[in-house]
N, C-alpha and C positions, 0 to 999 in steps of 0.2 A: 509607490513601493508596494510590492506584493507581500502577502502573508498567508500562513497556513496555521491553523490551530486544531489540534485533535486531542481527544481523550480516549484512552484504551483501558477498558475495565476487564481484566482477566477473569474475574469472578462471574460476570454475566456474559462475557464474550462480546460486549458492545464496543463498537468503534464509532465515536461521534466526532464530526469535524465540520469546519467551515473554512472557506478560503476567500481571500480578497485579491482577486486577479491572478492568483497562483495557478499553476498547472493542476489539472484534475488528477487525483491519484488513480492508480490501476489496481483492480481487485481480481485476483485469480481464484476461482472457486475450485477447490480440490475435487469436489464431487462430480463436476462436469468438465473441468479443464478450460472452461470459458473465462476469457479476460474481459472485464467490464470497466469502462471509464466512468468514474464516479463524478459526474459533472452536474448533479442536480443542486448542490449547495454552493453558496458563495455570492460574490458580487464583484464590484469594481475594485481596483487597487486602492489602498489606503491613501487618504489625503486629497482625493479629487473633489469630494464634497465634504462639508463639515459634519453632516448628520446622515449617515447611511445605516440601514439595518442589513445584517447578513444572515441569510438562511443557513441552517445547519442540516446535515444529513446523518442518519444513523443506520448502521448496518450491523448485522449479527454475524460474527465470524465462526466458522466451524473449524475443527482441527484440520490442519493441512492447508487452509486458505492462506493466501499471501496478499498483502497490500504493499504497494511501493509508492513512495512519495519522491518527487524529483523536481529539480529546478529546470528552467528553460535551457540552461547550458547543456543539459544532457541531450535534449531533442532538437535544439535549434542550431547547434554548431554544424557548419558545413565542412566537408572534407575538401581536399584540393580539387576534386572533380565537380564541386558545387552541390553535392547531394548531402542533405541533412540526415542525421540519425533520428528518423521520425518516430511517431507513436507506433506504427506498424512494426518497425524493426525492434522497438523496445518490447512490444507485446510478444513477438516471436522469441526474442531472447529470454524473456521471462518464462514462457512456456517450456522452452528447451532446458532451462535450469531449475524448473520447479521441484524436482525430486531432491534437491540439495537443501542444506540448512540456510538460514537467513544470511549468514556470512558467505556461504558458497554462491548464493544467488547474487549478492552484491558484487562479489568478485567477478562472476561471469558477465554481469552487465557492464562493469567497468572495463573488463578485457575487450568486450565487443565494441564499446565506445572508443577505446584506444585504437583498436584495429581499424575501425571505420575512419578515424581521424587521419590515418596514414602519416603519422608523424607531425601533422600540423598542430599548432598550439591553440588551445581553447581560448576563445575571446570573452568568455563569461564564466561565472562560477559553475561548477558541476557538483551539485549536491544530490545525494541519493540516500534514501532510508528504506529499509526493508523490514516489514513486520510479518513474522510468521509465528502465529500462536503455537505453543507446544501442544502436542497431542495429549489427551487425558491419559492418566495411567490406566492400564488394563485391569479393570475391576469387574466384579460380578455384574451381570446385566442389571441395570436399574439402580446402581449405586455410584456415587462420586465423592471424592474426598473434599470436604469443605474447609478451606484453609483457615478462615477466620475463627472457626470453632474447633479446629483440629479433630474432626470426627467425620465418620462416613454419614452421608445423608442420602436417604432413599429418594429416587426420582420417579416421577409418574410415567415417563416414557424415555426412549432413547434419543428423542429429538432435542436439539439445542434451542431453547426458547429464549428469545430476546425481549425482555419487557419494554 
């Protein structure tokens, strides 16, 4: 059985995850438009061995970045011509939809998968999750609203620092 576990901390912009045989998530960086496969963390599917350690990976997301999580039913299903909706098609679809909201991105990918299937029925689950952090409010340079204290906090720089 494959599994994926993630923790998203909106206060620090950290996304920490590990996977057990599950597909690697894709990360689109808004600053560069580059899509990266996050394949450094994880291990074998659950239940193969009784005692396994799973590595975790931490990334720091910037406003406008997008992370998508998906099951193998998205990328492994073959259409009637025998071609699968592979990672490259998924990356291209993500790039083309990246200006939209998380909901619009999800819908664009689902529409592309449906079109690719050409009416054939999926033989596996098709699970898709889109994380798109909201952009920070437009505040004076060097300030950010700190939610837990409900006050403005002065920052040392405009960079997003991930501890």
